[in-house]
Every structure is written in structure tokens, then in C-alpha cells.
N, C-alpha and C positions, 0 to 999 in steps of 0.2 A: 405195076407194083402190087404186091399183095399186102395184107395187113401187117404181117410180120416184118417185112422190109420197111414199111412206113414207120414202125415203132422203134427202129434202130437209131442209135446215136452214132456219131463218127468217132474215130479212134482217139481223138483228143481227150475223151472221157477217161482214157487209160493213163494219161500223163501223170497224175498224182500217185496212184497205186504202183505204177511201174517205176517211177523215180525212187520210190522207197527201196525197191529191189536192186536196181542197176546204178543208182546214184548219178545218172546222166540223163540228158533230154532224150527220151526214147521215142517220142512220136515221129521223129525224123528218121528213125531206123527203117530199113527196108526188109520186108519179109517175103520169101518166095513160097508160094502156095504149093504144097505137096500134091494137091489134087489137079490143078490146071496148069501149074508152072508159071503163072504170072507173078510179077514182083510189084509190090506196092508199099508205100509208107504206112507205118502203123496208124498215123493220123487218118488214113482213108479207110481203115477197116470199118465194117458195120459192127457196132458194139451193142450188146444186149446186157442188161443188168441194172442195178448192182447186186440184186439179191437172187439167189444165194451167192452169186459171184458174177464176174464179168466173162462174157464170151465174145471174142473177136472173130468175125467171119470175113472171108475173102470178098473184096468188092466186085470181083469178076465172076466167081462161080458160087459164092455163098458157102463154101466149105469152112468148117471150123478150123481156124488157125491157132487160136490161143484161148486158154482158159485161165483165169486168175481168181483164186478164192483166198480170202483172209480169215484166219481163225484168231482166237485170242492170243496165241503165241507164235503163229507162223504165217507165212504167205506161201501158198501152193501155186506154182506156175507150170502149166502144161503148154508147151509149144510144139507138140508132136505133129500138128497140122502144117508146119513149115519145114521145108527141106533146108532152109538157111535163114539166118537173121543177121543182116549187116548193120552194125551200130557205128555211125560216124563218130570219130573222136576228134577233139580239138587238142591242139598242142598244149593248151592250158590244163588239160586233164592228164597229161603225161608228167611223170615225176621230174621235178627240177625246173619247170617252166610254167609260168602262170600269166603270160601276157598276150600270146599270139594264138589265134585259132587257125586250124588247118585250112580253112577256106579262104584265108587272106593271102 
């Protein structure tokens, strides 16, 4: 491991900032790296930041998957390093039902 890798946090650091954007638990979402094709949960990303913003890197190849910067009136989210982001939904997040999760 190099010094940069040792300085990284895991993707759980993104839970708060991303929940403001998506309104759901996002660390269990699975992103597919555009660089190497591996899929991994946001919680496993190597995260650098918080200043001037957060950078989430692929745990397999270190490619940049996500950038998140918060300004006084906006949140900027760049997910161009991912070819896909699968966000698990619970039935309780669906309109009209607030009791059962999809995993039950």
C-alpha cells in the first residue's frame, strides 16, 4: 500500500452527504467501475476528502468512481466513473406501503 491508499476512508463516510441527495441508504448501493468493470458497494469505495469535496475510488483498480462537492446552495455529484449504480429499494420506500422491506 502506498501513502495515498493508507490515507483513504471507506465509503461509509459518504453516507451522510449522499443521503441528502438520494433520501435513501446509499452505502448499500452497488456501483460498476467504468475502468475495470468490477462491482462493489459504495461502502467499500476508498474515499478521500472532505475538502474541497469527497472522491470515491474503486477498491479494485483505484479509478475515480464518484465526486461529491457541496457548495452553499448546491450539491454537485459526478458519477461518470461508474457505468451503473444499482440502488436497492425497500417496499417501504414505494408509495403506499410503509411496513415491509424488499429483503424480507
